[in-house]
Steps between C-alpha positions, in 0.01 A plus 500: 500500500763757613866432427775730624850405390824686577322835520712802585393863515729803527388858558710801402526758776617859507842579358493181295533264793317170473313294756435126462148435631475135393780255433445166322154434647351165397181322606172375357137517609278219377142540382262538795781541753510759781857624554617784725816710485639640824816700562639823641400838359702575189566138405317535169166330570288772339749544217466131420121521512505798262713301256257207508207739456670655198524850650880483467647343186873572523678210672738213443386137505166341419147562626228289342130454576332197345806452281488854358759768571366791704536820298207707633205485739235247397149387594638170629666690790326742736679688778346577840697777671522615861302810398154400380487761220121515486323775307340724767213607273389140430301264722634162608308335217628741236857480628498121472329510158727774361744271320216306339350827377832587337484166320162595354285258698132584535382663820284201593781247452769704672278573801415132528865396502598786732225405745631144514848617597365753750312214663821295507668769711192537723399853398158440348340741748731780385466496120361856493756650738779731391864444604492775763218311673708183536760387752855426390433128500185543291688708245761230461226238456359711218848514347526119513152461349596743222802284421309169512216620276748525211563125541880515472713187514733665748457737796810701587448644848740764634453524878122539463428479874798695635304815591223316686462436871575151628139386535394621155814349353414161651149510354629588153761226520223246563293649216793481259577141597136408438499677162821326398367159594181562298656660191841327485657824378877518487606751766837664558475691826748751640500568872725608784296297745643151547192357668280629217726331244492167682125508566413575138760322292604162376857624466687795648805639320738703715692773318846619591598862452780711353440379232166321503501125439321188621672381817284207607167330431260358760216260419192542721378143539233566762139399434261760356368726631824594671455550873711754689496258794664223297850425639626458142390856418691634801804292409504637145462856628806459721706338223413777254585768756828322567577503127417872479711609796827539309322700228336727755843551656627631165211744471530626857876549475457685170260740672653524849864405467708195588470558874134392490414130511160334478626194686649716774167678543301176495286608206532164328232351726200737494160419648322228301208724407722753323759284327636693205287813543684819420791330324 
């Protein structure tokens, strides 16, 4: 479904200096699989997602979707961002149906399809509301429904729940897991939250930084739905955090100097309910 092979991306900075964001990144995501990327800020997660989406086209290596080289955005891939990006002058129904309208679908047909997806994200009572009348979690549900109504093969999700409170985030995680199990969409999910990655995914890929690359892969072999009380989930969280510690050390020392150490300050073992937040 998605094949990334030896992908490198370099940005040119001021005064002609260059910065290597990604270095020889390789992995694949199979059809219907849910895979998460975690890593420190600046490791290239969003850059990689933009390349797969076709927003960025200058890179070295190979990116293919369904055997075809990615050269531009396409209807087979839809991106859900952290910011919902809803049109404030449109209702929930019209926001979800907007893409179908652009495709020339009749009002009756597009409203029917949009209503189905609004129901899937449990917002049927709010179809006539405007974005300013919705909570943050509701807005992000609308954003997910708007992506699903286009029936893409792949959902590319860039920290979609990062701005939400913990309780709302948990509810949306359960909703997304349910949607994935029903639709069998291929999902590549970026998050800083280790627990979120483990709860949602079948595999978690940990990225190293400076430059960005895949450091280690973890298979989540717990039974679905994943339970935060499952000892295997807790074990994977701790192993992923352990893998990330050296990378976080690099980031912290880059920002604060060599005298600062994560290990010295015992930041490598945060409370279980906030593993990975704020990385």
